[in-house]
Residue, then its C-alpha position, 0 to 999 in steps of 0.5 A: m500500500n502506498k503512502e497516499k492511499r493510507r494517508l485517504i483511508l486515515e483522512r476517512l477515518r478521521e472525518n467519520n470520527p473526529n474525536p474518537q474516544t475509548e469505549l472504557n468508562w473512566s475519569t481519572p489516569f487510575e481509572l483508566l489503567i485499572a479498567v484497561l487491565l482489567s480489559a484483556q481478553a474481555t470486553d469493554v462492555s463487562v468492563n464498564k458493568a463491573t467499573d461502574k459499581l466498583y469505582p463508586v465504592a473505590n477509584t484510588p489506590q488507597g480505597l481498593l487497597d482497603l477492598g483487598v483482593d476478595g473485596v475486589k473479585e466480588y466486584i469483577k468476578t463477571i469478568g474472564l480471569f478475575n482471580s489473577k487480575a484482582e491479584n494484579v490490582i491489589k499488587t499495582c495499587k501497592i506498588l503506585l502508593e509506595q514508588h508513585g505516591g498514588e498516582v499513574p506515572e506518565d513514563r512507559a518503563a515505570l508503567e510496564a513494570l506495574p503487574g498485569v500492565g503490558r506495552k499494549t496497556a502502557n500504550v493504551v494509558l499513555n495515549t489516552a491519559f496522557g496525550w502520547p502519541t503512542i499506538a495500542v495494537d491488539t487483536h482487533i488492530f492487528r486484523v484491520a492493519n494486516r487485512t487492508k494492508l495499511a501496516m503488515g506485519k506476523n505480530v503486534d510488536q511489528v503492526e506497532e512498528k510499521l503503524l508508527k513508521v507509516v502513520p503521518k504524525e497528524f494522525k498518531l494520537d487518534v488512529h489507535h481508536w480508528l482502528i479498534l472501533h473499524g475492526r470491533y464494528t466494521c472489519v470483524a474477524r469472521k464476515p467483514r462488513c465489507g458493503s458498509c465499510i467507509i474505506e471499502d475502495l481503498c482496503e486491499f483485502k482480496e476476499k471481500v464480503y458483501p452481503e447477498n441481494 
């Protein structure tokens, strides 16, 4: 795919959604961090249902620490892998209090050192909470980038590296949200909705799927 076509794709996605937002509910960097940590192998909808009940009770590192592992589990038990996630939440809260004054650090290395927080989670927090031009590649973005040929790679790290290289600076802040939403609602895994896709004519996917007449 050439850079002119890439720019057209990004311009269309921007025109369609000028101010894209995460679908996770959050009001502070800490709430976002915990929500993203909980969202691994879970839907944003399921995470929101849990945090909508949890955050009014406890939405600070000390608040969650006071609930304890079992207390956190009660609120997140509808989410996949809730046992290990509850453990990671409590460990993360302890580190934030002991090493960062209870604040979420605006630092990649410090974020990735938190239990349950990998590169993808750190990228989401840096991008969404702090406005960094990072690109968090999840399964949706990996699929869309490869399928459209916007940025091809054999793994998420390769796709992230390629996107950072080929996406012009003006689009970097929002491209993560555009691609994840496109993958979630249009360029879905099993049967992409090519007939209703706003970039269908620019996409280089050879096996396009259209609804039967």
